[in-house]
N, C-alpha and C positions, 0 to 999 in steps of 0.2 A: 333753688335745690338746697336741701338740708346739708349741713356740714358733714354729718355722719355718713352720708352716702358718697361723699368725696373722699373719705378715708379708706385706704386699701387695707385689706385684712393681712394677717401675718402670712408670710411666704413659707414654702415648704422647708427652706432652709432655716427659717426662724423657728418653726415647729420642731425641727430635729435638734436644734441647738438647745431649745428649752427642755426637751426631754433629757438630753445629755446632762445639762446642768442639774436638773432634778435628781438624775441618777448619781451624779458625782457628789451631791450634798448628802445623800443617804449612804453612799458607799464610797467614802473618801479613799479608801485603799485600792479601789478598783477604777480610779480615774482614767488610768491608761486604757483600759478596755472601753471605757465610754468614748474617749476620743477616737480610737480605732473604729468603733461603730459609726461614729459621725463621719469620718473620712470615707469609709467604704460606701455608706448610703448616699452621700452627696456626690461621690465619684460616679456611681451607677445612674444616679439621677441626672447629672450633667450629660453623661453619654446618651442617655435615652432622650433628653431634651434636644440634644444636637441632632440626633438621628431624626426626631420628629420634625424638626424644622428643615431638614434636608432629605426628606424621604425620596424624592424623585432622583436626586443626585446619587444617593447610595444605591438605589435600585438600578439605575443605569450602570454604575461601576460594577456592581456585582454581576449583571448580565454580560458585560464585556469580559470580565475576568473568567466567567464560566465557560464562554465560547472560546476564549483563548486557550484555556486548560484542556477543553475537550478536543479542539483541533490539534493541539500539540500532542496529546496522548495518542491520537489516531495516526499522526504522521511518523512519530519516532518510536521505534521498538524499545521495549523494556530494557533490552540488553545494552542499548546505548547509555541509559541512565547509570548502568553499572560500570561504565567505561570498558566494556568488553568489545574488542575488535572483532569484526567479521573476517578480517584479512589475515592470512597466514604469513609467515616470514618468507615472502617471495624476494628473491635477491636478483632475479633476472631483470634486465632492461630491454624493453621492446622499442621499436623504431618510433612508436607514437608517444613514448614517454615512459617514465619510471613508474614502478609499482611502489606503493606506500607499504612499508613494513609494519608489523605490529608495534614496534617501539616508536616509530615516527607518528603513527596514527594516535598513540596514546599522548604524545606530546601535544598534538594538535587538539585532542579533546580537552586537555588540561587548560589550553589557552583559549578555547572557544568562547568562554564566558566573557573575557575582555574583549575579544573580537566582536561579539555581538553588540557590545556597548558602543562601538564605533560606527561612523557612517563610511561604509566601504564603497570604493569605486569598482564598478564591474565593467570589464572590457567585453562588451556585447560582440564586437566583431570577432574576437577570439573564440567565443562560444559558438557563433554562427560557423566560423571556419571549421571548427572541430566536428561540427555535426553535418557538414555538407558532404555530398557524394555517398559513397558506400558507408553504411553505418557500422558502429563498433560491433554489433552483433555479427555482422557479416565478416568483419576483419578477423574475428576469433573463430569463425567456422572454418572447417577444412574444405573450402570450395562450395560448389553448388551441386545439387543432384536434380537433373531434369528427368521427365518421364521417359524420354527416349533412352536414358542410360540404364534403366532397369530392364534386364533381360527376361526375368521370369514372370512377367505380367501375363498370364494366360487369359483366355476368353472366360474361363470359369472364375478366375479371380475378379473379373470385372463385372460379376453378376450384381444385380440390384441389392443394396442393403437397406431398402425402404423399410420402415417400421412394419414388423409382422403382427404386432398387437395394437389394439386400440389405446391411444394415450390415456384415455379416461380410466382404462382397466389395468394400467401398467402399475406394478408395485416396486418400490425401491428399498434397498437395504443400505444403511449408513456405512456397513463394513465392506461394501462392494469396492474393489479396487479401482473400478472405472470412475467412481464418483468421489474419490478421495478429495477433500477440500484443502488446497494449499495456498495460503496467502500470508500476509504480514501477521495476522492475528492467529493463524494456524499453521505453524511451521511444519516441515517434514518430520513425521515421528521418528523417534530414535530407533535405529535398527531396521528401518524400512528397506526391504529388498524387492527386486522384481527380476524376472528372467529377461536377459538381454537378447535383443534380436539385431542382426546386421542389416541395415538398409543398403549399405554398399560396403567396400573395404574400410571406409573411414567413418562412416555415420552409423550411430546406433540409436535404438529406442526400445521401448517395452516390446518384447516379442509378440505379445498378444495383440498389438496394434498393426503389425505389418500388413496383414491381409486387407483390412479396410483402407489403410493408407494408400496401398498400391492400387487398390480398386478405384479410389477416388481420383488418382493421378491418370489411370487409364480412361475413366469416364470423362474426365476433363479434356484429355487429348482427343477423344472421339468427337467432342463438341468443338474442336479447334482451339482449345486453351492449353498452352504449354506451361504447366506449372513447374516450379523449382523450389526445392527444399534447401534451406541454408542454415538452419539451427535446430537440429533435433535434440537428442540427449546431451546434456552438458554437465560435467562433473562438478564437484564443489570448488575445486581449485580454479577452473575456468570461470565459474560464476563470481567468485571472489575477485579474480583479477579484472573481469569486466566491470564489476561495481567500483572497485578501487580506482580503475582508470578514469571512469566517468567523474568521480569525485575530484580526482586530480585535475581534470580539465577545468572544472569550475573553480578550484582553488587558484589555479594559475590565472584565471580571469578576474580574480579580486574577491570572490566570495569567502565568507568565513566557513569553518568546517561544517558548523550546524546548518547554515544555509545551503551549502553544497550538498550535504546529506539529504536534506529535504527535497531539493530538486531532483537529485539522482534517484531517490527512492520512488518518485512518481514516474519515471522512465525506465529504470532497470530494477527488477525485483531484487529485494534484499537477499543475500546468500542464506541458503537454508530454508527459504520460502519460495523458491522458484519451481514451477512445474516442469522446466526443462530438466531439473535434476531427478525426476521420477519417470522420465521417458515417455510422458504422455502429451507433451506440448511440441509444436512445430512451428517455426516461422516459415511462411510460405509466400513466394513472390511468383514471378513469371519470367519467361525468357526475354521479354522486352522491358521490364521494369524491376530493377534490383534494389531499389531503395526501400528501407523499412520506415515509411512515413505514412501520413494520412492519405497521401495521393494514391496509394495503392488501392484503397477503397473505391476509387473512381475509375479504376481500369476494368477492362472486360474480365480479366482473371479474378480481381477482387469481388466483383459483382457476382460472378459464377459461384465462387466459393461461399459468399454470404448467402446465396439462394439454394445452394445444393449440398454443401458440406454436411448438414445435418443428416442427410440420407445415408451417409457412411459412418455416423456416430461422432462427428466433429462439430465444434461450435466456435464462433468468434469469441474468445475468452473475455476480452476487455472491450465491451460495447461502448459506443458513443452515448453519452448521457447517463452512464452509470459510474462515472469516475468517483463520485462521492461514496459509492458502495465498494467498488473494487480496490480503490486507492491507487489505481493505475490509469494513465492516460489512454485514450482510445487507440487501440492497435488493431487495424483491419487485417494484419498479416499473421497475427498470433492465433493458432488454432489449438484447441485442447480436445482430446478424445474423452468422451463420456458415455459412449454406447448410443445406439440408435433410439431406444425408447426415451432416454433423458434428453438427448439432443433434439428429438422431435418437439417435445414439450417446450424446451427452452426456446426453440425457434418460433413456435406458434404463439408463445405467450410473451416473447421478447424478454426473457429472463437471462440474467447473468447467473454463474454457478452459486454465488452467495444467496441470491434470491430463490433459486431452485431448492437449496438446502432449507431455507426458511419455510418454504411452502409444502415441501414433500418429505423431508428427512428428519427435521427437528421435532421432538415430541410436544 
């Protein structure tokens, strides 16, 4: 083999330096610019060369960072990034534990970054203990309402609410009060109001939902199912207290504030984004099963509601298998009124409200 074939040509660095030397000889007063040019070109060249030799690693790292950022932005509301507390200055203490005030929550948020950097020990037994038995939703409710307790359910009120129109011909309006979308990404509009109706002396809801609600309770009773309402309308203070107390439980178990917020937001709706606050949502159990957990879906009452509630305009709001869309875990006890036409479509097509909006209301 000839010797000239064994000789390597000038490298990219050599070529750049030769150009700079030539430039400096011609323009001695501009040597500084020549050196800056060489440094910038060689810096970008080395970065590009390093990326070229580590393409797979860089791609994997970028993918991981993308999914981490995407999942984080879905979980935490923008208000949390601004250190805005959803909890008002509640000073009272309940038997289950103290509420966190706005000042104390700000302190926790400021310290949360340091806490997330540590490996925290979680007392799982304390979390399990706090969630056993009657749920916090029920502790905050003013008791239970059984169908037998409603005196004004007449035979006419128990008429069939089955869809009067063909689902394929039904048209929907995004401004319809029945179809308002409330979730983490769509908080309750400012100044939203609705007519209050009394379910009984202590429980309230949107007045326009009273008739179908009572009709559904009566129809279930006729089929031997004794339903019980335990959480209808809930004002903002009550929702804030529920959310704060849930966070408090996880903090006491050893979680950092950010982790506690993450877990809580998947079980309890963020204040200002709860359908209970607009009077269209109801937690419904039965006379023999009062726990708000997935087990209710396996009871006769849970099955009856899942199969028949749409006839009266109600749907299981947080369906199983839709958690990545709704952002809330499966809740077979949580029912939302959307009207018979929309409920029928959602039941037949197995849609959650977010999917219904995508298919029928968004342009």
